[in-house]
N, C-alpha and C positions, 0 to 999 in steps of 0.2 A: 504494500500500500504506500502511496506517495505521502511523504511527510507533509502535514498541514499546520499552519500557524493558527492556533485557536485560543490562546490565552493572552489577553491584553494586560500589560502592566501600566498602571496609571502613575507615571513618574512625578506628577505635580500634586499628588495626594489630595484629590477632591474629597470633601467631607459632607456627611449628612448633617445638615445644620438644624433640621426640624423634621418631625414626623408625627402622624396622628392615626388613630385607629377608630373604627366604627363597628358596632355589633348590634344584634337584635335580641329578641326574647330567648330563643333557644341557646344562643351563645352566652347570654347572661346567666343561664342556668348551668353552664359548663364549668370546666376546671379553671378558666382564666377570667372569670367574671370581674375580679377586682382590678384588672389591668387595663381595660379598654378606656379610651378617652371619652367616647360617647356611646351610650346604650339607648336604643329606641325600642321600647316594649311593643309598639305597634308595628307589625311586620309590613304594613303599608306605608310606614314612615309619614303618616298623615297625608298621603297622596291617594289617587283614585285607582291606580293600576300597579302591578308588581314591577313593571319596567320603569315606571315613574319613581317608584320606591328605590330601585337600584340606582337610578340617576341621583337621587337625593343622598344616597350613601356616599357617592364620590364627591358631591358638592360639599357635604359636611366635612369629609376628610381633608379636602384641599383647604377649605376655609379655616379649619382648626390648625392645620400645619402652618398656614400663613400667619395666623394669630400668634402661635407659639414662637415663630421666627421674628415677630414684630415687624413684618413687612407687608406691603400691598401687592396685589397681583401684578402690577406693572413692573415690579422688581424681578419678576421671573421671565427669563428669555424664551424658554421652551417648556412644553408639558407633553409627556408621553402617557397615553392612557389607552386602556382596552377593557373589554369584558367578554361575556360569553354569548350575548344576544346577537342576532343577525346584524351584520355591518357595524358592530360595536356601537349601536345607537344609544345605549345607556350612557356611555362616555361622552358622546357628542352632545346630548341634551344636558348633561350635567355641567359641562364646561363652557357652554356657548356664551355665558355672560361674564366670564372671567377676562376675556380679551387677551389671553395668553396664546402666542403662536403654538398651534396644536399639531401633534403627530400621532395619529391613531395607529395602534399596534395590536397584533393578535398572536398570542403564544399559548392559548388555552390557559390552563392553570399555572403556567410558567410566566405569565405576563408581568408580574411584579418584578421578578428577577430580570427579565428582558428590558423592562422600562428603566430599571436602575442601571443596567449595563449601558444602555444608550444615553441616559442622562449623564452618567459619569464620563462617558466618552466625549460628549459635547463640551462639558465643563473642562475636562482635562486638556482638550485640544485648544481651548481658549475661544471657542465660538460663542460663549455666553458666560455670564457670571454665575447664573443660577439656572437649574433645570429641575423640573418636578416629575416624579413618576407616581401614578395612581391607578388603582384598579379596584374592582368590586365583583361581587356575585350575589345572587339572591336565590334561595331555594326554589321558590315558585316560578320565577322566570326561567331558571335553568331546566326545571322539570318540563315546562311547556316547550322549551327550545329543543331539548334532546331526548325526552322520553315520552311520557303520556300525560294527558290532562290530569290534574290532581283528583278530579271527580271520578276518574276511571277506577281508582282504588287498587291498582296493581300491587302484587306482593313483591317485596324486595328480598334479594338473596343476601346471604351472610357476607359476601364479598362486596356488596354495594356500599357506597358511601353517601353521606348526607351533605348536600351543597350548603356551604356556610352563607348566611345572610350577613354580609359585612364587607369591610374593605379597609384599605389603608393608603396613605400618601406619604412620600418622603420628598424633602427638598435637598438637592445636592448642589453645593456651591464651591467656589474656589477657596483654597486653603491659604490663610495668611500666616499661619505658624508652620514653617517647613522643617523645623528641627525638633528632635525629641526633647531637648532642653526646654524649648518654648512650650511644648505640650505639657510637660510635667509641672510647669508653673500654674497650670489651670486646675482648679478644684474638680470641675467636671471635665471628663475626657472628651476629645473630639472623636467622632466616628469616621474613620478614614476608609474610603473605598480604594483598596489597594490593587485589585486585579479583577478581571472577569473572564470566564471561560465560556465561549459561545457553544451552545449545544448543537449536536447533529441529530438528524431524524433517524431514529432507531425503530425498527419494526420487527417484532418477534411473532407476527402473524396472530396476535390476539384479536378475537372478533366479538368477545362478550362485553357489551357496553355496561354491564353491571360489575365489571371487574377492571376498573380503570387502573388500580394499583399495579396489576400484572402488566398492563400496557406501558406504564411509565417507568417501572423499576429498571428495565434494561437501559433506558436512556439516562437515568440518573447514574447508574453504574458507569456507563461510558464516559460521561462528563467528569465524574469524580476521579476516575482513573487517569484521564487526560490532564486534569488539573495537577495531580501529583507528579505525573511524568514531565509536564511542562515546567513546573516551578521547582522541582527537586525538593519540595517540602515533605515532611513526614507527617503521618497521621497524628503523632503526639505533639506536633507544633500547634495544633488547633485545640481550642477548648470545646468547640462544638462543630459538628457537621449537620446542618439543618436542612432537611428536605421539605418540599412544599406541602404535598398532600398525597403521599403514597398510601396512607392509612396503615392498618395493621397487616393486611395481606401483602401489600407492596413493600412495606418496610422489611418484612422477613425475607421477601424475595431479593431485595437489594443486598442485604447482608450476606445471603447465600451466594449471589453472583460474585460479589467482591471477594469472598473467601476462596472462590475458585481461582482468583488471581492473587492469592496469598496476601490479601489485605483484610484486616479486621478493624472495622470502625464502630463496633457495637458499643464501646464505652462512650465515644464522642457523639454518636448519632441520636438526633431527635427528629421527630416528624410533626409538622404543624397539624396535620390531620388527626394524628393520634392525641395530641396535647389538648385540642380545643374543647372536646366534649368528654363527658363522664360515660365511659363505655357501658358500665353495668347499670346505669340509671336512665340513660337518654335514648336508648334504642336506635343508635346511629350505625350499628353493625360494624363496618370496617373503619369508621371514623369520619372525619370531615373532608371536604373537597371544595373545589371552586377557586376562582381567582382571588376571592376575598379571604380564603382560608390562610394562605401564607402571608398575604398582605397585612391582615389584621394581627396575626400572631407575631410576625416580625416586628411590627410597629408597636404593639402593646407590651410584648414580653422581652424580646431579645435586644432591641436597640437601647432601651433604657439601661440594660445591664452592661452594655458596652460603654455607654456614657458615664455610668457610675464607677467604672473600673473593674467591675466583677468579672466581665469577660474581656479577654485581651485579643484573641484572634478567633474568628468564626467564619466558616464557609456556608453561605446561604445558597442552596441549590433549588431553584424553583422548577417544578415538574409539571408537564402538561401532556394531555392525551389529545392528539390532533385529529379528532373524529368528526365526522359529519353524519347526521342521521340518514341523509339521502344515500351516501356512499355505503353506509352500514347495511341499509336495505338492499343494496346492490351486491352485497357479499364481500365488500372490501374489509380489510383489517384496520386496526387502530394503531397508527404510528405514535411513538412517544417522542418527547423533546425535554431537555433539561438544560437550563443556563445557570451558571454558578458565579457568585460574586463573593470575593474575599473582603471581609470587613475587619478592621483592626483599630485599636486605640493607640498603636505605636507607629512610628515612622522608621527609625533606623533599624530596629531589630528585624522587622519584617523584610526590609530591603535586603538584609544579609541572608535571610532565609531563602529569598527568591534567587537562588543561584542560577547563573547561566543567562541572565538577561541580555538581550541584544536589541537595540533600537526600540525599546519599549514593548517588544512583542516576543513571546517565548515560542519557539518552534518545537513541535513534537519530534 
């Protein structure tokens, strides 16, 4: 196989300056209830349709992120956004009044990681001072989009996952403190986006739309393996390796696939889909899913811990199932994708870990 350059090293250390998370009733009953910035107990978010509710999720997330950064929308140069509904319309209608230059993206449930990758790339290249990444999902809009009307009452298999009603937004900006000494003078640590590994489409011929974890796990394994080969980092260099929404089934598959390559990440691995709900109490079967799953858990739980200094280095690997109901009905398989972003509170030590850097890009 021809060697491909797939991991981007951000040599100017762009930082996540602000972030916000949004959740709804079921998520508020789950394991992370105390961490979300905004909880709306009405699944309609005081709107008339589920799609309007999902747009409201993104609007709230971006608004709160701007408020926490103490900036107006005109201070943001670009916004990357996507969702699971046709033509990403929830993102379009959510952001139309912000007047921020908009780039719509689709990576299924990997959209948050993809948006962060692109936002960091823009900022690191100097094309703008700030860029935002935001995404969302809604249980009811996703069920209507991908499966059956809720009134159909279809039975869910044990491998099925529950689409999270929620979302998250991050603001990535240029870093003014470029040395470790400058960073250590800060009480709150800056969250540096150190690198990003672009995912490849991986297809293991899974056709069961009720088993998304199985479709996504091989893609997650591929990206994680390439990240470590590209950067020469070790698993023990990371506090956490966080996948987006593999759920219980997909997480176990991921660990098994990596063990076949003599890599054990079981101590570092966490999955947002496993974390967000209480398995024994909430009847979510294999856990949470949806664009809003990783976006809300990352923004609510992990980013504050990097900022506080509790987490030093973390790999965030967003996972997505690139399925289409139409193609599934035609007998097609469900390809997977996974994009990974390395987040850190350190500058110099991470730079030393990333051995073999060349022109800002690592070649496999």
